[in-house]
GUVEX-598370 format. One record per residue (C-alpha): z, x negated, y; residue in three letters. Coordinates in steps of 0.5 Angstrom, whole numbers, padded with zeros to 4 digits, always signed. Layout:
GUVEX-598370
ZXYALA
...
This chain:
GUVEX-598370
+0204-0284+0093MET
+0205-0288+0086LYS
+0209-0294+0085LYS
+0203-0298+0084LEU
+0201-0298+0091TYR
+0199-0305+0094ILE
+0200-0306+0101LEU
+0193-0308+0104ALA
+0192-0312+0110ALA
+0193-0309+0117LEU
+0187-0308+0122PHE
+0190-0304+0128ALA
+0190-0305+0136SER
+0196-0305+0140GLN
+0194-0299+0144PHE
+0194-0292+0144ALA
+0187-0289+0144ILE
+0185-0282+0147ALA
+0180-0277+0146GLN
+0174-0278+0143THR
+0169-0273+0141PRO
+0166-0273+0134CYS
+0158-0274+0136THR
+0153-0276+0131GLY
+0157-0277+0125GLY
+0162-0281+0129SER
+0168-0281+0133ALA
+0169-0288+0136GLY
+0170-0293+0130PRO
+0171-0287+0125TYR
+0166-0283+0121ALA
+0167-0275+0122CYS
+0164-0268+0121ASN
+0167-0263+0125GLY
+0173-0266+0128TYR
+0175-0270+0134ASP
+0180-0275+0135LEU
+0185-0273+0140GLN
+0189-0279+0140SER
+0192-0285+0136GLU
+0198-0289+0136ILE
+0197-0295+0132ASN
+0203-0299+0128LEU
+0204-0304+0133GLY
+0206-0299+0138THR
+0210-0296+0133LEU
+0213-0303+0131ASN
+0212-0302+0123ALA
+0209-0305+0118GLY
+0206-0299+0115SER
+0205-0291+0115GLY
+0207-0286+0110ASN
+0209-0279+0110ASP
+0208-0274+0116SER
+0211-0267+0118TRP
+0211-0263+0124GLY
+0216-0259+0129TRP
+0215-0254+0134THR
+0220-0252+0139ASP
+0222-0245+0139ALA
+0225-0246+0146LEU
+0218-0248+0149ASP
+0213-0248+0144GLY
+0212-0256+0145LYS
+0209-0259+0139GLU
+0212-0266+0136TYR
+0209-0270+0130ALA
+0214-0274+0125LEU
+0211-0280+0122ILE
+0214-0284+0116GLY
+0214-0291+0117LEU
+0216-0297+0113SER
+0222-0298+0117ASN
+0224-0291+0120GLY
+0221-0285+0122THR
+0218-0284+0129ALA
+0218-0278+0133PHE
+0212-0276+0138ILE
+0211-0271+0143ASP
+0204-0268+0142ILE
+0205-0262+0147SER
+0199-0266+0151ASP
+0195-0268+0145PRO
+0190-0273+0149ILE
+0196-0277+0152ASN
+0202-0277+0146PRO
+0209-0280+0148VAL
+0212-0284+0143TYR
+0219-0282+0144LEU
+0223-0287+0139GLY
+0225-0288+0132LYS
+0230-0286+0127LEU
+0231-0293+0123PRO
+0232-0293+0116THR
+0239-0292+0113HIS
+0238-0298+0109THR
+0232-0302+0108ASN
+0225-0302+0109SER
+0220-0298+0104SER
+0213-0296+0103SER
+0215-0289+0101TRP
+0219-0285+0106ARG
+0218-0277+0106ASP
+0221-0272+0112VAL
+0221-0264+0112LYS
+0224-0260+0117THR
+0229-0254+0117TYR
+0233-0250+0123ASN
+0231-0255+0128ASN
+0233-0261+0124HIS
+0229-0266+0120ALA
+0231-0269+0113PHE
+0229-0275+0111ILE
+0229-0279+0104VAL
+0226-0286+0102SER
+0225-0290+0096GLU
+0230-0295+0100ALA
+0236-0297+0095GLY
+0242-0293+0097GLY
+0238-0289+0103HIS
+0240-0282+0101GLY
+0238-0276+0106MET
+0238-0277+0113GLN
+0239-0271+0118VAL
+0237-0271+0125PHE
+0237-0266+0130ASP
+0230-0265+0133LEU
+0233-0261+0139THR
+0235-0268+0142ARG
+0227-0270+0143LEU
+0228-0265+0149ARG
+0231-0270+0153ASN
+0229-0277+0152VAL
+0228-0280+0159THR
+0226-0287+0158SER
+0222-0287+0151PRO
+0221-0290+0146PRO
+0229-0290+0144VAL
+0232-0292+0138THR
+0236-0286+0135PHE
+0242-0285+0130THR
+0242-0280+0125GLU
+0247-0274+0126ASP
+0249-0273+0119ALA
+0248-0276+0112HIS
+0248-0274+0105PHE
+0250-0279+0100ASP
+0250-0276+0093GLU
+0244-0280+0091PHE
+0241-0286+0093GLY
+0233-0287+0093SER
+0229-0281+0093ALA
+0221-0281+0093HIS
+0220-0274+0096ASN
+0224-0268+0099ILE
+0222-0261+0099ILE
+0225-0255+0103ILE
+0225-0248+0102ASN
+0226-0245+0109GLU
+0227-0238+0107ASP
+0233-0240+0103THR
+0236-0246+0107GLY
+0235-0251+0101TYR
+0233-0258+0100ALA
+0230-0261+0094TYR
+0230-0268+0094PRO
+0226-0271+0088VAL
+0224-0277+0084GLY
+0232-0279+0085ALA
+0237-0282+0080GLY
+0241-0276+0078PRO
+0238-0271+0074PHE
+0233-0275+0071ASN
+0229-0276+0077GLY
+0228-0268+0077GLY
+0230-0264+0084PRO
+0237-0264+0087ILE
+0239-0257+0090PHE
+0242-0259+0097VAL
+0244-0253+0101ASN
+0242-0254+0108ILE
+0244-0247+0111GLN
+0249-0251+0116ASP
+0244-0257+0117PRO
+0249-0262+0119LEU
+0254-0261+0113ASN
+0249-0261+0107PRO
+0252-0259+0100VAL
+0250-0261+0093GLY
+0249-0255+0088GLU
+0247-0259+0082GLY
+0240-0260+0080GLY
+0234-0259+0074TRP
+0233-0265+0070GLY
+0230-0262+0063THR
+0223-0263+0065ASP
+0224-0271+0067ASP
+0222-0274+0073TYR
+0218-0270+0079SER
+0214-0274+0084HIS
+0213-0268+0088ASP
+0214-0260+0088ALA
+0213-0254+0092GLN
+0218-0249+0093VAL
+0217-0242+0095VAL
+0220-0235+0095THR
+0215-0232+0090TYR
+0211-0226+0093ASN
+0205-0227+0088GLY
+0201-0223+0083PRO
+0206-0224+0078ASP
+0211-0218+0079THR
+0216-0221+0074ASP
+0218-0226+0079TYR
+0217-0223+0086THR
+0223-0225+0090GLY
+0225-0231+0086ARG
+0225-0238+0088GLU
+0220-0241+0084ILE
+0219-0249+0084LEU
+0212-0252+0082ILE
+0213-0259+0080GLY
+0208-0265+0080SER
+0211-0269+0074ASN
+0207-0275+0073GLU
+0203-0272+0067ASN
+0204-0264+0067GLU
+0205-0259+0072VAL
+0212-0255+0071VAL
+0214-0248+0074ILE
+0222-0247+0074VAL
+0226-0241+0077ASP
+0231-0244+0081ILE
+0234-0238+0084THR
+0241-0239+0080ASP
+0242-0246+0082LYS
+0248-0246+0076SER
+0243-0244+0071ASN
+0235-0246+0073PRO
+0230-0243+0068GLN
+0224-0246+0065ASN
+0218-0241+0066ILE
+0212-0246+0063SER
+0208-0252+0064THR
+0201-0254+0064ILE
+0197-0260+0063SER
+0189-0262+0064TYR
+0184-0267+0061SER
+0184-0274+0064ASN
+0191-0274+0066VAL
+0192-0280+0071GLY
+0198-0279+0075TYR
+0200-0271+0076THR
+0202-0273+0084HIS
+0202-0266+0088GLN
+0199-0259+0089GLY
+0200-0253+0093TRP
+0199-0246+0093PHE
+0194-0242+0096THR
+0197-0237+0101GLU
+0196-0231+0096ASP
+0200-0235+0091GLU
+0195-0234+0086THR
+0192-0241+0085TYR
+0195-0248+0085PHE
+0191-0254+0088ILE
+0193-0260+0085LEU
+0191-0268+0086GLY
+0192-0273+0081ASP
+0193-0280+0084GLU
+0190-0285+0079THR
+0184-0281+0075ASP
+0179-0283+0080GLU
+0181-0291+0078LEU
+0182-0289+0071GLY
+0176-0285+0069VAL
+0171-0287+0075GLY
+0169-0280+0077PHE
+0169-0278+0085ASN
+0175-0275+0088THR
+0177-0269+0083ARG
+0181-0263+0085THR
+0184-0259+0079VAL
+0185-0252+0080VAL
+0190-0247+0076PHE
+0190-0240+0076ASP
+0197-0238+0076PHE
+0196-0230+0076THR
+0201-0230+0070ASP
+0207-0235+0071LEU
+0209-0235+0064ASP
+0202-0237+0062ASN
+0198-0241+0067PRO
+0191-0243+0066ALA
+0186-0248+0068PHE
+0181-0245+0073HIS
+0176-0251+0075PHE
+0176-0257+0078GLU
+0172-0260+0084HIS
+0169-0267+0085PHE
+0168-0269+0092GLY
+0163-0273+0096ALA
+0166-0280+0095THR
+0170-0284+0090ALA
+0177-0284+0094ALA
+0183-0283+0091ILE
+0186-0276+0093ASP
+0194-0276+0096HIS
+0197-0270+0099ASN
+0194-0263+0101GLY
+0196-0257+0104TYR
+0193-0250+0105VAL
+0192-0246+0111VAL
+0189-0239+0111GLY
+0182-0241+0107ASP
+0182-0248+0108LYS
+0185-0254+0104TYR
+0187-0260+0108TYR
+0187-0266+0103MET
+0189-0273+0105ALA
+0184-0277+0101ASN
+0186-0284+0102TYR
+0180-0289+0104ARG
+0176-0283+0106ALA
+0181-0280+0111GLY
+0182-0273+0111ILE
+0178-0267+0108ARG
+0177-0260+0109ILE
+0175-0255+0104MET
+0174-0248+0104ASP
+0177-0244+0099VAL
+0175-0237+0100SER
+0171-0237+0094ASN
+0176-0240+0090ILE
+0177-0234+0085ALA
+0170-0235+0083ALA
+0171-0242+0081GLY
+0168-0245+0088SER
+0171-0249+0093ILE
+0167-0253+0098SER
+0168-0259+0103GLU
+0167-0256+0111ILE
+0169-0262+0115GLY
+0172-0269+0115PHE
+0175-0275+0119PHE
+0175-0281+0116ASP
+0181-0286+0118SER
+0179-0292+0114TYR
+0172-0294+0117PRO
+0168-0299+0112GLY
+0170-0296+0105SER
+0171-0290+0101ASN
+0173-0294+0095ASN
+0179-0292+0090ALA
+0184-0296+0093ASN
+0191-0294+0096PHE
+0189-0295+0104ASP
+0188-0290+0109GLY
+0190-0283+0110ALA
+0197-0282+0106TRP
+0198-0275+0109SER
+0196-0269+0113VAL
+0200-0264+0117TYR
+0195-0258+0119PRO
+0201-0253+0121TYR
+0201-0253+0129PHE
+0199-0247+0132GLY
+0195-0251+0137SER
+0190-0253+0132GLY
+0192-0260+0132ASN
+0192-0264+0126ILE
+0196-0270+0124VAL
+0194-0276+0120ILE
+0199-0281+0118SER
+0195-0287+0116ASP
+0198-0293+0112ILE
+0194-0298+0116ASP
+0193-0294+0123ARG
+0200-0290+0124GLY
+0199-0284+0127PHE
+0192-0280+0129LEU
+0191-0273+0132LEU
+0185-0269+0130VAL
+0182-0262+0132LYS
+0176-0258+0130SER
+0170-0259+0134SER
+0168-0252+0134GLU
+0169-0248+0140GLU
+0173-0242+0140ASP
+0171-0238+0146THR
+0175-0232+0144GLU
+0182-0231+0147GLY
+0188-0228+0143PRO
+0190-0221+0144ILE
+0197-0221+0147ALA
+0202-0215+0145VAL
+0209-0215+0148CYS
+0215-0211+0146GLN
+0221-0210+0150ASN
+0227-0213+0147PHE
+0235-0213+0147THR
+0238-0219+0146ALA
+0246-0220+0144GLN
+0250-0226+0147LEU
+0253-0231+0142GLY
+0260-0233+0142ASN
+0258-0239+0147ASP
+0256-0233+0152GLY
+0248-0235+0151GLU
+0242-0233+0147VAL
+0235-0236+0147ILE
+0230-0230+0146VAL
+0224-0233+0141SER
+0217-0231+0142GLY
+0217-0227+0135ASN
+0223-0223+0139ASP
+0218-0220+0144VAL
+0211-0221+0140ASP
+0209-0213+0139GLY
+0203-0215+0134GLY
+0199-0220+0138SER
+0193-0223+0134SER
+0187-0228+0134ASP
+0181-0229+0131ASN
+0183-0236+0128SER
+0189-0232+0125GLY
+0194-0237+0128SER
+0197-0237+0135PHE
+0204-0239+0139THR
+0208-0234+0143VAL
+0212-0237+0149THR
+0216-0234+0155LEU
+0217-0236+0162SER
+0224-0235+0161GLU
+0228-0235+0155ASN
+0235-0237+0156THR
+0240-0232+0158PHE
+0247-0232+0159ASP
+0253-0227+0161CYS
+0250-0227+0168SER
+0245-0223+0166HIS
+0249-0217+0163ILE
+0247-0210+0166GLY
+0241-0213+0168THR
+0233-0212+0166THR
+0229-0219+0166THR
+0222-0218+0166THR
+0218-0224+0163VAL
+0211-0226+0162THR
+0209-0227+0155VAL
+0203-0232+0154THR
+0200-0232+0147VAL
+0196-0239+0146THR
+0190-0240+0140ASP
+0189-0246+0137PRO
+0183-0248+0142THR
+0188-0247+0148GLY
+0185-0240+0150ASN
+0191-0235+0152THR
+0192-0228+0154ASP
+0199-0225+0157THR
+0203-0219+0157CYS
+0210-0218+0160THR
+0216-0216+0156ALA
+0223-0213+0159ASP
+0229-0217+0156ILE
+0236-0213+0156THR
+0242-0217+0155VAL
+0248-0214+0152GLU
+0255-0217+0150ASP
+0258-0213+0143ILE
+0263-0219+0141LEU
+0270-0217+0143GLY
+0275-0222+0144PRO
+0277-0227+0139THR
+0285-0228+0137PHE
+0289-0234+0136ASP
+0294-0230+0132CYS
+0301-0231+0129PHE
+0302-0232+0122GLU
+0306-0228+0118ASP
+0314-0230+0118THR
+0321-0229+0117THR
+0326-0228+0122VAL
+0334-0227+0121THR
+0339-0223+0125TYR
+0347-0224+0125ASN
+0351-0219+0122GLU
+0355-0219+0128ASP
+0349-0217+0132ASP
+0346-0211+0128ASN
+0339-0212+0130PHE
+0333-0217+0132PHE
+0330-0217+0139VAL
+0323-0218+0138LEU
+0320-0223+0143PRO
+0314-0223+0148ASP
+0309-0227+0143TYR
+0304-0226+0149ILE
+0308-0229+0154ALA
+0310-0235+0150SER
+0303-0236+0148GLY
+0304-0235+0141ASP
+0299-0230+0141VAL
+0293-0231+0145SER
+0285-0229+0146ALA
+0279-0232+0149THR
+0272-0228+0150ASP
+0265-0231+0151ASN
+0264-0228+0158CYS
+0271-0225+0160SER
+0276-0229+0163THR
+0282-0224+0165GLY
+0283-0221+0159LEU
+0288-0215+0158SER
+0293-0216+0152LEU
+0298-0211+0149SER
+0303-0212+0144GLN
+0306-0207+0139ASN
+0312-0206+0138PRO
+0313-0208+0145ALA
+0317-0214+0147ALA
+0325-0213+0147GLY
+0324-0208+0141THR
+0331-0208+0137GLU
+0329-0209+0129LEU
+0334-0208+0124THR
+0333-0211+0117GLU
+0326-0209+0114GLY
+0318-0211+0114VAL
+0314-0210+0120TYR
+0307-0210+0123THR
+0306-0213+0129ILE
+0300-0212+0132SER
+0296-0214+0138PHE
+0290-0211+0142GLU
+0285-0214+0147SER
+0279-0211+0151THR
+0274-0215+0155ASP
+0270-0213+0161ASP
+0265-0210+0157GLN
+0270-0205+0154GLY
+0269-0209+0147ASN
+0276-0209+0143THR
+0279-0213+0138THR
+0286-0213+0135ASP
+0290-0218+0130CYS
+0297-0217+0127SER
+0302-0221+0123PHE
+0308-0218+0118GLU
+0315-0220+0121LEU
+0320-0220+0116THR
+0327-0219+0119VAL
+0333-0221+0114GLU
+0341-0220+0116GLU
+0344-0227+0115ILE
+0352-0229+0114LEU
+0356-0230+0120GLY
+0356-0237+0123VAL
+0364-0238+0122GLY
+0362-0238+0114ASP
+0361-0246+0112VAL
+0359-0244+0105SER
+0353-0239+0103LEU
+0351-0236+0096ASN
+0352-0241+0090ALA
+0356-0246+0095GLY
+0351-0248+0100ILE
+0353-0251+0106SER
+0351-0254+0113ILE
+0355-0258+0118PHE
+0357-0260+0123PRO
+0355-0253+0126ASN
+0355-0253+0132PRO
+0351-0260+0132ALA
+0348-0265+0137SER
+0343-0270+0133ASN
+0343-0268+0126VAL
+0345-0263+0121ILE
+0347-0264+0113THR
+0345-0259+0108VAL
+0348-0259+0102SER
+0349-0255+0095SER
+0354-0256+0090SER
+0351-0251+0085ASN
+0343-0253+0085GLN
+0339-0258+0088ASN
+0335-0257+0095LEU
+0327-0256+0094THR
+0326-0254+0101SER
+0329-0254+0108VAL
+0326-0250+0114ARG
+0328-0249+0121ILE
+0325-0244+0125VAL
+0327-0241+0132ASP
+0329-0234+0134ILE
+0321-0232+0134ALA
+0320-0234+0127GLY
+0316-0240+0129LYS
+0317-0246+0124THR
+0320-0253+0128LEU
+0322-0257+0122ILE
+0319-0257+0115ASP
+0322-0261+0110VAL
+0319-0260+0103SER
+0318-0262+0096ASN
+0325-0265+0096VAL
+0330-0265+0090ASN
+0337-0267+0092LEU
+0344-0264+0093GLU
+0344-0266+0100SER
+0339-0267+0106GLN
+0340-0270+0113THR
+0335-0267+0118ILE
+0334-0270+0125ASP
+0335-0264+0130ILE
+0335-0269+0136SER
+0328-0266+0139THR
+0330-0259+0139LEU
+0333-0256+0146ALA
+0339-0253+0146GLN
+0340-0246+0143GLY
+0340-0242+0137VAL
+0336-0243+0131TYR
+0336-0241+0123PHE
+0336-0245+0117VAL
+0332-0243+0111ASN
+0334-0246+0105ILE
+0329-0246+0098ASN
+0326-0240+0101ASN
+0332-0236+0099GLU
+0338-0237+0104ILE
+0338-0237+0111THR
+0344-0239+0116LYS
+0344-0239+0124ARG
+0346-0246+0127ILE
+0347-0248+0134THR
+0344-0254+0138LYS
+0349-0256+0143LYS
């Protein structure tokens, strides 16, 4: 929303409102056409001054749906798995101050939240925490925070690549910031794009549209106040501007979205209705050639209300239209220069004027067909098409072999067992009667019931066999490359048992009694040279892994000598508490004390002295080796 927004007075009840069908053009106080009110939670219940953005998350574990609602003072999480009786689970408070502007998107079971509140940065929240809320509503804490920018107006995520793009922030002239979120709890900044100045909103896709010059490229389409920009951001270190386009009667180029075939771009201008005085205008561009985008046509709605966020699902365009609520348009004939309104739900009764109240955003991507409205004045509303769909989906299953992970578990998703299910709506969800498997399932086949559900709630089922296997071998904690010595009187170094000493060990995701072997075997006598000491372990499923390190064996001078190369000496020897290492010809740079297996016990580095005293009081009685300047080694005895 543009910063000219002026907060209006709030008129909201303190109670959640349940299902109200759209009958005779209204659903309770709300005008409607073809869309029923499922439920509503007002701002009083959400304990906020105003609402703003919204998004959604479907838990792949059980198919539950959750609404994420931006508020002036934080982000609300609402369980809508029962759409008639939603549960307000709690709120993640703002990172700094309250703000009328907040935006949220999701990736890999995490929410990423920005705000125009000063110093807010990007909050990261683990959405799987919503599974186990016992006494809602609760106050959540963020799981991570990215602070390489302060305030930002919006955030865009490309789930194909695992990158988030905050826009409207300070760096890069307000252009998109590139943040790698492939590890959601450890975001990494990778630059940005500031050549086209401030971006108010954007869409980022891995392009698969008609312009084959850019197939597979990561393309950003920015709504940049007075024009639309198209940028190739595949190479984060070297983004390339492709083209720009503007249009007549520009007010404020706010936000747009591709049609699903990525041929046409549907744009909303936020202030043209105010500035020019016409009804809601939707501008459509032809993006068949990304290098030469073209104006296609413009559509005028039935009211004077201002358009805001809009999203495409199939042949429908869902637009948040401020005081006119949400408007649903058929875009199946967009190539011929025509779109038409086929339904609406007006969340702001009493006026359709061009003012900044009412529906801020809409989230139409739930498999259930439920549609989230986030409303500036009323908080959260959930609506659904009134059309009755009596035709159920067709469930088609396929068997699946699941491979256990490092933690000894695996979660099987609906996509894994879906063998080509379908529904006349083009949208459905797939859930399993059992989807979590562990080591106890190895060697067995589990038959699960797969349920396919369409947006109207019609279901069909089939069965799939889940076979669980473990192909991961043991994980080694190996020994590092090291140097050991033997005295000239001994003629050899006796190889220790690194497994028995615990210097080399292995663990496994399922097996506990691992077999480990060492080669050469413990007790082998090694003369001067470099040797590869290897280890092998096999788990109960026959998976084998190995590790190795290089052992350098060197001969040293006898203990009776008090002087080594170039005047180096160690005294006393034997010693009880301290030894002194001195050099008469060159300064000491490092002194390292190792045991007979080559493990470093004391390491004194970055010195530049003729003499260095070292405390050895903590060492057990026995024989040790002193390595000086990584060149000379001498044996000492601790008594």
